[in-house]
N, C-alpha and C positions, 0 to 999 in steps of 0.2 A: 325262156319266154318266147312264145311264137307269135307270128304276125296275126293269126286268126284271133287269138285272145285279145290283142291290142285293138283290133278292128271291132270286135264284139263289145268291148268296154267303151270305145268311142261312140259306137252306135247307140248303146244304152244311155249314155250320158247326154248325147245330143237329142235323142228322142224324148227323154225326161224333161230336158230344159224347154223344148218346143211345146210339150204338153203343158207344163206349168205356165209358160207365157200365154198360151191359148186360154187356159183356165182362168188366169188373172184377167185377161182381156174380157172374157165373157162375164165373170162375176163382178167386175168393176162396173159394168153397164147395167146390172140388174137394179130395178127401182128399190128393192128391199135393202140393198147395200149402200144406198145413197148417203145415209148418215155416217158411214165409215169413210167413204171416199170423197164426199162433198160436204163436210161439216161447215165450212166457212160460207159456202153458197146458201146452205139451208139456214144458217144463223142470220144472214143478211137478207133473207127472204127473196133471193134471186131465183128466177125460174130456171129449171133444167130442161132444155129442149128434148123432145122425144128421140131425135136422131142421135143424141149422145148416149142413148141407152142401147143402141145396136152394137154388137161385138165388132171390133176392128183392131188392127195392129198398127194403125197410123200414129198412135200415141208414142211408139218407140222412136220414130223419126223426130217428132216434135220434142221429145224429152232429151234427145241427144243435142239438139241445136238451140236449146233455151239459154238465154244469157244469164249471167250471174246476178245482174240487177233485177231481172224478173223473178228469179228464185228468192232473192233477199226481200223483195217487195211483197210477194205472195205467200211465202212460206216461213221466212224468218232466218235468223243467223245460224241456228243449230242445223237446219236442213242444208244450208249453203256449205257449212263446214263438212258435214257428212258427205255431200256430193263431191266436194273438192277432194276429200280423202279417197273416195271411191274411184274418181277419175285418176288420181295419182297411182292407185293400186293397179288399175288397168294399164296405164302407160308403163309402169315398172314391169308388169308381166310381159308386155309386148317387147320391151327392150331385152329382158332376160331370155325370152323365147328366141329372138333373133340371134343373140349371142350363142345360145345353146345350139341352134340349128346351123349357123354359119361357121362357128369356131369349134365348139366342143364335139359335136357329132362327127365331123370329118377327122378330128384329132383322135378320137376314140376308135374310129374305124380303121386307122392305120396300124393297129396292133397286129398280132400274128394269129388270131383266132380264126375259126372257120367262118368265111364271109356269108354263108347261107343261114347262119344262126343270128337271132336278134341280140345275143350276148356280145356280138362284135361291136355293138353300139354303146355298150356300158363301160363304166370306169374299170370294171374288172378285166377288161381287155388290155389295159396299160400294164406293162411289165414293171417289176420292181427295179428301181434305179434308173428308169428312163428319164430323159430330159423333158 
């Protein structure tokens, strides 16, 4: 495995995720998609202001800092459980990533492989019978 392949893969994944977030932000604001994204407002005959239909990414910041009481009140218990599960997954991934970067990566690098290769960072670098 070489570093160029790793960087190309990371660039493709980051680019696709930014594209999908942008597409979601734009499609969410289109008036024709209002029945999908705003069914409760439409059923209660609440007006949707025109500035809400302009594309933006400000919803990401608001979505991260919303309280559990607001989620429960506006969306229900099933959405609250889903979001709590999602947040647990993100927190678990962050902890595992930190352990991998701070503990496992240096441990695997201390083997006796060629340091210029990406294989020196894998578990195959640890010799049989090592502590």
